[in-house]
Structures are given as structure tokens and as C-alpha cells.
N, C-alpha and C positions, 0 to 999 in steps of 0.2 A: 400662612407663613409665620414662623415663630420669630419674634423680635427679641433681641438681647440688648439690654442697656447696661452700660458700664459707667458708673459715676464715681468719681473720686472726690472726696471731700477732705479738707484739712481741718483737723481739730487741734486746738492748742492744749498742751499739757503744761505742767508747772514750768519746765525749762525747754522742753523739746516739742516739736510738732510731730504728731503721729498721723500717718496716712490711713484713711478709712476707705476701703475698696468695696463697692457694692455692685453685684451683678443680679439682674432680674429680667424676667420676660417683658414686663411693662413698668412704666414709671409715670407718675403724675404728681404735680406739686401746686401748692397755693402759697406763694412766697409771702403774701400779705398776712396770712394766718400762721406762717412758719410750720407748714405741714408738708411732708413728702411721703408718698405712698409707693412702695415697691411690691409688685405682685408676680407670682409664678416663679418657682425655683429660685427663691431669693438666697443669695450667698453673700455674707458680709465677713470681711477679714480685716483685722486690725492687730498688728504685731503678731502675738502668739494666740490670739483669740479668733474663734470662727463661730458664726451663727448661720444656720440654715432654717428656712421656714417657707410657708406658702405665701405669707404676706407680712411685710414689715412697714410700720408707720414710724417716721422719725419727726420729732417735734424740735424746732430750733428757736433760739432767742433772737432778739433784734440784730445781733451781730452774726447771725447764721451759724451759731455754734450749737451742736446737738445738746438737748437737755433731757430727752427721753426717747427710748426706742421701745416699741411694742411689737413683738413677733407672735404670730398665731399660725396654727395649722402645721402639724407634724414638725415641731421645732426640735432641732438637735443642736448641740453646742460643744465647743472646747474652749476652756478658759484657763488662763494662768494668772495667779495672784501676784501681788508685788513681792511676796515672800517666796516666789517660784513654785508654789504648789500647783499641780495641774489637775483640772477637773474636766470631766466630759459627762454628757448625759442627754436627757430628752425631757420634754414637757409639752403640754398642750398650748401653753401661753407663757411667754417670758417678757418681763419688763426690765429694761436696763436704764439706770440713772447714772450717767457718766460723771456728774459733779460729785455724787456721793460714792461712786465706784461700787454700786450695789446692783446685784441681779436679784430679781424676784421671779421665782418659778411657780407656776400654778397648774394644778390638775395632772394626775398621773406622772408625777415627777420622779425621775431616777437621776441622782447626782452621785457620780463616782469620783473619789479622790484617787487619782492614778498612782502617784508616787508613794502613797501610804496604804493603799488597798482598803479604803473605807468606802462604804456606800450608804446613801440615805435615800429612802423612798417615802413619799408622802404626797399630800395634795397642796402644800404650800411650803416652799423652802426659800430662804433668803441667804445669799452669800455676799459678804463684803470682801472685795478683792484687795483692799488696802491692808487689812489685818488678818484675812483668812477666816474670820468668824462666820459660822453658819448656824442657822436655827431652822427648825421644821415643825409643822403641826399636821396632824392627820384629820380625817373627818370624824364625825361622831361615832360611826360604827367601824371605822377603819383606822387603826393606829399608825403612827410613824414607825418605820422599820429601819434599823441601823445594822449593818453587817461589818464586822471587823475581822481581819486575819490576825490570829494570835499565834505566834510561833511557840511550838512546844519546846520545853527544856530538853536538852540532849541527855540521854542516859549514859552513865559512865560505867 
């Protein structure tokens, strides 16, 4: 029988509390170490952000506030920056650091900026959701690929 766990955590933001909703097939935690592990069809939603993975490990501080998320296994995501840029994509592994508001994407990364039709593919991509800055690097024999839509000038 398949078990579904729904856990709602509250994390504090600068002025407002944000609700973090997590669904998974299984859940285990070690509160003394500040580690929670969600496995099987993991789905995390916070405001306009969504993350899906086979397994997500959440690390918390002594006040039970999340400090790091590590998602592995068929990871897909949708992210909105503070400047309202929307991204979606996939990677083999994603690390999110909420205090820095940075996502680190690893291996077979495809990151698409939806509202500007830009795409980055590489093996390591970092996205800061505070200011929308991103950088990427490829492997030794596989470069970073960037794709832009460039509108053509109209002929008169």
C-alpha cells in the first residue's frame, strides 16, 4: 500500500511567513540532527516555486528553520525570482540554500527562463533568486550551451 505524507512547515521570511507544503510517499526525521528525508514522488510547493524529485533531504537549524534542501533523482522545478522572472527545468541534483536564496543545479541541467525565452544547458548552473543572476559551467569535453530568441527586424 502506498503511503502519502503531507507535511506543512512554516518558514519565516523577512516580514511574512511563507508556507512550505511537502508531499511524499515516505518521511523520516532525526530532529536532534536537524535532518528530514522525504522519498518517493516528492513534491514541494512554496508560493510560485515547485520542486519534484525522487528524494529530498531538508536540513534545519536549532529553531527548525530550513537551511538547505538537497533533491536527487529525476528533479524538475519551477522557480520565480524576486524580480518576477520565471524559470523551469530539470537536473539530476538540486541544492537550495534558502538564506542565500540560491539554487545550485548539477548534472544534465536544463534551465529555461520562460518570460524571456532563454535557455541554459550545462553540468553546473547557479541561480540567485534575489537578483536573478545565473552562471553556468560545462564539463571538460562538453561546453555550456545558451539559446536566445532574437527577434528579427521587420522589413519595410
